[in-house]
C-alpha positions in Angstrom: -143.7 44.6 59.3 -144.7 42.2 56.5 -147.4 39.6 57.3 -146.1 36.6 59.2 -146.8 33.3 57.5 -149.3 31.1 59.3 -147.0 28.2 59.1 -144.4 30.0 61.3 -147.1 30.8 63.9 -148.4 27.3 63.8 -144.9 25.9 64.5 -144.5 28.5 67.3 -147.6 27.2 69.0 -146.3 23.7 68.8 -142.9 24.5 70.2 -144.3 26.7 72.9 -146.7 24.0 74.2 -144.2 21.2 74.1 -141.3 23.2 75.4 -139.0 21.0 73.4 -137.6 21.5 69.9 -136.9 17.9 69.3 -140.5 16.7 70.0 -142.0 19.6 68.1 -139.7 18.9 65.1 -140.7 15.2 65.1 -144.4 16.1 65.0 -143.8 18.6 62.2 -141.6 16.2 60.2 -138.7 18.7 60.3 -135.2 18.6 61.5 -134.4 20.3 64.8 -132.1 22.8 63.1 -134.8 23.7 60.5 -137.4 24.3 63.2 -134.9 26.3 65.3 -134.2 28.4 62.2 -137.9 29.0 61.7 -138.3 30.2 65.3 -135.4 32.6 65.0 -136.9 33.8 61.7 -140.2 34.5 63.6 -138.4 36.4 66.3 -136.6 38.5 63.8 -139.9 39.3 61.9 -141.6 40.3 65.2 -138.5 42.0 66.6 -139.2 40.2 69.8 -137.5 37.5 71.8 -140.1 34.7 72.3 -138.0 31.9 73.8 -135.3 31.4 76.4 -133.1 28.6 75.2 -131.5 26.2 77.7 -129.9 22.8 77.8 -133.2 21.2 78.9 -135.5 22.8 76.3 -137.1 26.1 75.6 -139.3 28.3 77.8 -141.4 31.3 76.8 -140.5 34.8 77.5 -143.2 37.2 78.7 -143.8 38.3 75.1 -143.8 34.7 74.0 -146.5 33.9 76.6 -148.5 36.9 75.3 -148.3 35.7 71.7 -149.3 32.1 72.6 -152.3 33.4 74.6 -153.4 35.5 71.7 -153.2 32.9 68.9 -153.2 29.5 70.5 -156.9 29.1 70.9 -157.5 30.1 67.2 -155.3 27.3 66.0 -157.1 24.9 68.3 -160.4 26.0 66.7 -159.1 25.3 63.2 -157.7 21.9 64.3 -161.0 21.0 66.0 -163.0 22.1 62.9 -160.8 20.0 60.6 -160.7 16.9 62.7 -164.0 15.5 61.4 -162.6 15.6 57.8 -159.5 13.6 58.6 -159.6 9.9 57.8 -159.3 7.8 60.9 -157.0 4.8 60.6 -158.0 1.9 62.9 -154.8 0.0 62.2 -152.6 2.9 63.4 -152.1 3.7 67.0 -150.1 6.4 68.8 -149.1 5.7 72.4 -147.2 8.0 74.8 -145.2 6.7 77.8 -142.3 7.7 79.9 -138.8 6.6 78.7 -138.4 4.3 81.7 -141.6 2.3 81.2 -141.0 2.0 77.5 -137.4 0.7 77.7 -137.8 -1.5 80.7 -141.4 -2.9 80.5 -143.2 -2.1 77.3 -140.5 -2.6 74.6 -139.6 -6.2 75.6 -143.2 -7.2 75.3 -144.2 -5.4 72.1 -142.9 -8.2 69.8 -145.7 -10.4 71.1 -148.3 -7.8 70.3 -147.0 -7.2 66.8 -146.6 -10.9 66.1 -150.2 -11.5 67.0 -151.4 -8.4 65.2 -149.1 -7.6 62.3 -151.7 -5.2 60.9 -151.1 -2.7 63.7 -148.9 0.3 63.0 -147.6 1.5 66.4 -146.2 5.0 67.0 -144.5 5.3 70.4 -143.8 8.7 71.9 -141.2 8.6 74.7 -141.8 11.5 77.0 -142.4 12.1 80.7 -144.7 15.0 79.9 -148.5 14.5 80.4 -150.4 14.2 77.1 -153.0 16.8 76.2 -155.4 14.6 74.3 -157.3 17.6 73.0 -154.3 19.1 71.3 -152.1 16.1 70.5 -152.8 13.2 68.1 -152.2 10.6 70.7 -154.6 7.7 71.3 -153.4 6.4 74.6 -150.7 6.8 77.2 -149.1 4.8 80.0 -148.7 7.0 83.1 -147.6 6.7 86.7 -149.7 8.4 89.3 -153.0 8.2 91.3 -155.2 7.6 88.3 -157.2 10.8 88.8 -156.7 12.7 85.6 -159.5 14.9 84.4 -161.4 14.1 81.2 -159.8 10.7 80.5 -160.3 7.0 81.3 -157.7 5.4 83.5 -157.4 1.7 84.0 -154.9 0.4 86.6 -152.2 -1.9 85.3 -150.0 -2.6 88.4 -148.4 -1.0 91.4 -144.8 -0.2 92.0 -142.1 -1.3 94.5 -139.1 0.6 95.7 -135.7 -0.8 96.8 -132.2 0.6 97.3 -130.2 0.0 94.1 -126.6 0.8 93.3 -124.1 0.2 90.5 -121.8 -2.8 90.9 -118.8 -0.5 90.9 -120.1 1.3 94.0 -120.8 -2.0 95.7 -117.2 -3.0 95.0 -115.9 0.3 96.4 -118.0 -0.3 99.5 -116.7 -3.8 100.0 -117.2 -4.9 103.6 -120.1 -2.5 104.3 -123.4 -4.2 105.3 -125.9 -3.6 102.4 -128.7 -3.7 105.0 -127.2 -0.9 107.1 -127.6 2.0 104.7 -126.3 4.6 107.2 -122.8 3.9 106.0 -123.6 4.2 102.3 -123.7 7.3 100.1 -127.4 7.9 99.4 -129.0 9.9 96.6 -131.9 12.2 97.5 -135.4 11.0 96.4 -137.1 13.3 93.8 -140.5 12.4 95.2 -141.9 15.3 97.2 -142.7 12.9 100.1 -139.1 11.6 100.2 -139.6 7.9 100.1 -136.5 7.3 102.1 -138.5 8.3 105.1 -140.9 5.4 104.4 -138.0 3.1 103.9 -136.3 3.8 107.2 -139.6 3.9 109.1 -140.3 0.3 107.9 -136.9 -1.3 108.1 -135.4 0.8 110.9 -132.6 3.4 111.1 -132.6 7.1 110.4 -132.4 9.0 107.1 -129.0 10.7 106.7 -128.6 14.4 107.6 -127.4 15.0 104.0 -127.5 13.1 100.7 -124.6 13.0 98.4 -126.7 14.5 95.6 -130.2 15.5 94.7 -131.9 15.2 91.3 -135.3 16.3 90.1 -136.6 13.4 88.0 -136.8 9.6 88.3 -134.8 9.2 85.1 -132.0 11.4 86.4 -132.0 9.4 89.6 -131.5 6.2 87.7 -128.7 7.6 85.7 -126.9 8.9 88.8 -127.1 5.4 90.3 -125.8 3.8 87.1 -122.8 6.1 87.2 -122.0 5.0 90.8 -122.7 8.4 92.3 -124.7 6.8 95.2 -127.5 4.5 96.3 -130.9 5.3 94.8 -134.3 4.3 96.1 -135.3 2.9 92.7 -138.6 2.0 91.2 -138.3 -1.8 90.5 -140.6 -1.9 87.5 -138.6 0.6 85.5 -135.2 -0.7 86.9 -135.8 -4.4 86.4 -134.1 -4.7 83.0 -131.0 -2.9 84.4 -131.0 -5.2 87.5 -131.4 -8.3 85.2 -128.5 -7.1 83.1 -126.3 -6.6 86.2 -126.0 -2.9 85.7 -127.8 -2.2 89.0 -127.8 -4.3 92.2 -130.6 -4.4 94.8 -128.9 -3.9 98.2 -130.1 -6.4 100.9 -132.9 -7.9 98.7 -135.4 -5.8 100.5 -138.5 -4.3 98.8 -141.3 -1.9 99.9 -144.6 -1.4 98.0 -145.5 2.1 97.1 -148.8 2.9 98.8 -151.9 2.9 96.7 -153.4 4.5 94.7 -150.1 5.3 93.0 -149.6 2.8 90.2 -149.2 2.5 86.4 -152.3 3.2 84.4 -153.4 2.9 80.9 -154.9 6.3 80.1 -157.0 7.3 77.1 -159.6 9.9 76.0 -163.3 8.9 75.3 -162.7 9.3 71.6 -160.4 6.3 71.6 -163.0 3.9 73.0 -164.3 3.0 69.5 -160.9 2.8 67.9 -160.4 -0.8 66.8 -156.6 -0.7 67.1 -156.9 0.8 70.6 -159.3 -2.0 71.6 -156.7 -4.5 70.5 -153.9 -2.7 72.3 -155.9 -2.3 75.5 -156.9 -6.0 75.7 -153.3 -7.0 75.1 -151.7 -4.5 77.5 -154.0 -5.3 80.4 -153.4 -9.0 79.8 -149.7 -8.5 80.0 -150.1 -6.3 83.1 -152.1 -9.0 84.8 -149.5 -11.6 84.0 -146.8 -9.3 85.3 -148.7 -8.8 88.6 -148.4 -12.5 89.3 -144.6 -12.2 89.2 -144.4 -9.2 91.5 -143.1 -9.7 95.1 -145.7 -10.8 97.6 -146.4 -8.5 100.5 -145.9 -8.8 103.4 -142.7 -10.7 102.6 -141.5 -13.8 104.4 -139.1 -12.1 106.8 -137.7 -15.4 108.0 -136.6 -16.3 104.5 -135.2 -12.8 103.9 
């Protein structure tokens, strides 16, 4: 077997860690087809199958895992050694966030940031995967969780509310059904391990259904299922608000329930970003926008008499 080019091995490590050809191709400035061809070329050279390819991405085979374990740390060492020689641009900022928070909350507000700071060059990465700040060239992230991620700074932005949401088409099909009596509505299973429907029915009364019309495994998939009229979702209001304002989703019964603390949206960044001037500008702006947004959130407990 001839010597394998280091570039092929480097691309393999990137694809293996991201589990997604599209994201790896973006970071390598390649097309997806070109990167896919390179991975098949590597497999042919090694005469080993390294990936299982599926509709939701790629996963490593046993031999792929062995190769990553053998070479991954060496590429990390090279990258770490070279990092101090790279020029650091303080007017360029790379931020990662989930697709829902980018489209519904961050994107509508970004024109104000860039109007006030036209010198900033912002690179947004839309992904639900957690960032590995030691391996990825990302300066900050917006993440939903309990704010307890190891090795990073996490500043709380705002909490989340949940409410039953449905497509207008489903509401029309269910004409005559009381939107406050969800027992007669088709409900979508909650992907949260704690099944937030239990919290909902415990607070507002009634019993969860014996079966749900469908189950999905991510919040984004749940939102799409609701948009297609498949059933009623217990939606996150922060990431659904733009769809509600556009009339693509309807809140049933105008009832809301806060998600218990400490779950919230956080600005997350590694210690190396603390002295990044662009990051300081982004942080100050983002937390200011978050504070203003908190003032618009529903008050709790609500005025039940007015509900």
